[in-house]
C-alpha positions in Angstrom: -2.8 -11.8 7.6 -3.9 -13.4 4.4 -2.6 -12.3 1.0 -6.1 -11.4 -0.1 -6.7 -9.0 2.8 -3.3 -7.3 2.2 -4.1 -6.8 -1.5 -7.5 -5.3 -0.6 -5.9 -3.0 1.9 -3.3 -1.9 -0.5 -5.9 -1.2 -3.2 -8.1 0.7 -0.7 -5.1 2.7 0.6 -4.0 3.7 -3.0 -7.6 4.8 -3.8 -8.2 6.4 -0.5 -11.3 4.2 -0.1 -12.3 4.8 3.5 -15.3 2.5 3.2 -13.2 -0.6 2.4 -10.5 0.4 4.9 -13.1 0.6 7.6 -14.7 -2.7 6.6 -11.3 -4.4 6.7 -10.4 -2.8 10.0 -13.4 -4.5 11.6 -11.8 -7.8 10.8 -8.3 -6.7 11.6 -8.6 -4.1 14.5 -4.9 -4.0 15.0 -4.6 -2.3 11.6 -6.3 0.8 13.1 -3.4 1.3 15.6 -0.9 4.1 15.1 1.2 2.7 18.0 1.8 -1.0 17.9 4.1 -3.2 20.0 6.1 -6.3 18.9 3.6 -8.9 20.2 0.7 -7.1 18.4 2.8 -7.1 15.2 3.4 -10.9 15.6 -0.4 -11.3 16.0 -1.2 -9.2 13.0 1.5 -10.6 10.7 2.1 -14.2 11.8 3.6 -15.2 8.4 6.3 -12.6 8.8 8.1 -14.7 11.4 7.9 -18.0 9.6 8.0 -17.1 5.9 9.2 -13.5 5.9 6.1 -12.5 3.9 2.6 -11.0 4.1 3.0 -7.7 5.8 3.0 -3.9 5.2 6.3 -2.0 5.7 7.6 1.6 5.6 11.3 2.0 4.6 13.2 5.1 3.5 10.1 7.2 3.1 8.0 4.8 1.1 5.5 2.1 2.0 4.8 -1.3 0.4 3.8 -4.8 1.0 5.8 -8.0 1.1 3.7 -10.8 -0.4 4.1 -14.5 -0.7 5.0 -15.2 -4.4 2.2 -17.5 -5.5 0.1 -17.6 -8.7 -3.0 -16.6 -6.6 -1.3 -13.5 -5.2 0.0 -12.4 -8.5 -3.4 -12.9 -10.1 -5.0 -10.7 -7.3 -2.5 -7.9 -7.8 -3.2 -8.0 -11.6 -6.9 -8.0 -11.1 -6.6 -4.8 -9.0 -4.1 -3.3 -11.4 -1.8 -2.5 -8.6 1.6 -1.0 -9.4 4.2 -3.8 -9.0 6.6 -1.3 -7.5 4.5 -1.4 -4.4 5.1 -5.1 -3.9 8.1 -7.1 -2.8 7.6 -10.7 -3.9 8.8 -13.5 -1.7 10.9 -13.7 1.4 12.3 -10.4 2.6 15.3 -10.4 4.9 16.0 -6.6 4.6 15.5 -4.6 7.8 12.3 -2.8 7.2 9.7 -1.4 9.7 6.5 -3.4 9.7 3.5 -1.1 10.0 -0.3 -0.9 10.1 -2.7 0.8 7.7 -3.2 3.6 10.3 0.6 4.2 10.3 0.6 4.4 6.5 -2.3 6.8 6.5 -0.7 8.9 9.2 2.7 9.0 7.4 0.9 10.1 4.2 -0.8 13.0 5.9 2.3 14.2 7.7 5.2 13.8 5.2 4.4 16.0 2.3 6.8 14.3 -0.1 5.5 11.0 0.9 1.9 12.2 0.5 2.6 13.6 -2.9 4.1 10.2 -4.0 1.0 8.5 -2.5 -1.4 10.8 -4.3 0.4 10.4 -7.5 0.2 6.6 -7.3 -3.4 6.8 -6.4 -4.3 9.1 -9.3 -2.0 7.3 -11.8 -3.7 4.0 -11.2 -7.0 5.6 -12.5 -5.6 7.3 -15.6 -6.1 6.3 -19.2 -2.9 5.0 -20.8 -2.3 8.1 -22.9 -2.8 10.6 -20.1 0.1 12.4 -18.6 0.5 13.1 -14.9 2.8 15.9 -13.8 3.6 17.2 -10.3 4.1 21.0 -10.5 6.4 22.9 -8.3 4.8 23.2 -4.9 3.3 19.7 -5.1 0.2 20.4 -7.2 -0.8 17.4 -9.3 -2.0 18.1 -12.8 -3.5 15.6 -15.4 -3.0 16.3 -19.1 -5.5 14.5 -21.2 -4.3 13.1 -24.5 -6.1 14.2 -27.6 -6.4 10.5 -28.5 -8.9 10.0 -25.6 
């Protein structure tokens, strides 16, 4: 899968943008699968075998993307204002589980702690710089607006 498509998917997942996710899924139907076998993963992420890059993963309760470290990829991530903690740059040899967009969405809706983290990242990416985001006991997310805004 191309870097551009992975960045678009990541942005859409963080913003819960079903329209963009559905459009991308038309080009990458394997991303809609919640169950995927090794040969389908190879088809979906051909660069993962050769360069160790350009795929989504879930590891220890979080998801992210491994991207080829190029100026173009970094520029795209900056244009979309994506949190750099979501991205592992360059070759990854760590044992992580490659996954599809559907698996990420399913994980976010099942695992409450994961979903809270996911929602916090999604909301935080849309906040003004002086706003404060707090997760209350019980998982409620509250935004406190700065008087400077």
